[in-house]
C-alpha positions, 0 to 999 in steps of 0.5 A, a space after each residue: 936179081 931174077 928179072 921177072 924170070 917165069 917159072 912153070 908150076 903144077 897146081 900141087 906145087 903152087 899150093 905148097 909154095 903158097 902154104 910155105 910163104 904164109 908160114 914164113 911171112 914174117 921172116 926176112 930170109 932168102 928163102 922167103 924172097 925166092 918164094 915171093 918171086 916164084 909166086 909173083 911170076 908163076 905160070 900154073 898148069 895141071 900136072 898132066 900138062 907140064 912139060 917133061 923138061 920142067 923141074 917139079 916136086 920129086 924131080 931128079 935133076 942134075 944141076 951146077 953151081 957156078 963153075 963147080 962139078 955138076 950134082 944130082 938131087 931129088 927136089 923134095 918137100 921136106 927133109 928126107 931122113 936116110 937120103 942125106 946128100 941125095 935130096 934138096 928140100 924146098 926149104 933150101 934156097 937151091 931146092 926152091 930156086 930150081 922148082 919150076 925152071 926148065 932144063 938149061 935155065 939159070 938163076 942167081 942165088 944170093 950168098 950169105 956174105 956180100 960177095 957175088 951171087 952163085 949162078 945155079 944152072 939146071 943141066 938136065 931133068 933126069 926124072 919127072 914124076 908127072 912125065 913118068 905117070 903119063 908114060 905109064 898110063 900110055 903104056 897101060 892103055 896101049 897094052 889093053 885090048 878088047 876081047 870078044 865075049 859074044 858074037 851074034 853071027 856065030 850062034 
């Protein structure tokens, strides 16, 4: 189905997926299959090294299923109360499938009936928390300047 498609995960994301897999180990469901695929084909990097175009946990992403209209969602670890329709949890096949994929990547998702699989396309990473954190740190470091508090020449 996925033909050894690589996914790039942060150390935090892979830890969450390993825990999810351990908890679902005895179940035979599509999410468990996707989890196994992700864990078997992951490239793990530190949060500060992840490319800005990779879907990570808490990323806001625009995606499309087959020929349907694009949708926007935030990839979350669990269900988010009060944000119905704005979040896709990792416990869903779609949310989990997008984790670790880059912009323009595609993945086929099996359907519950035996018809042809859905094609999920990551159209754009609109916000990635790791990239935002790096940008914020860069700005903070760039605005800091040293202040002269003592000069031996002016005594």
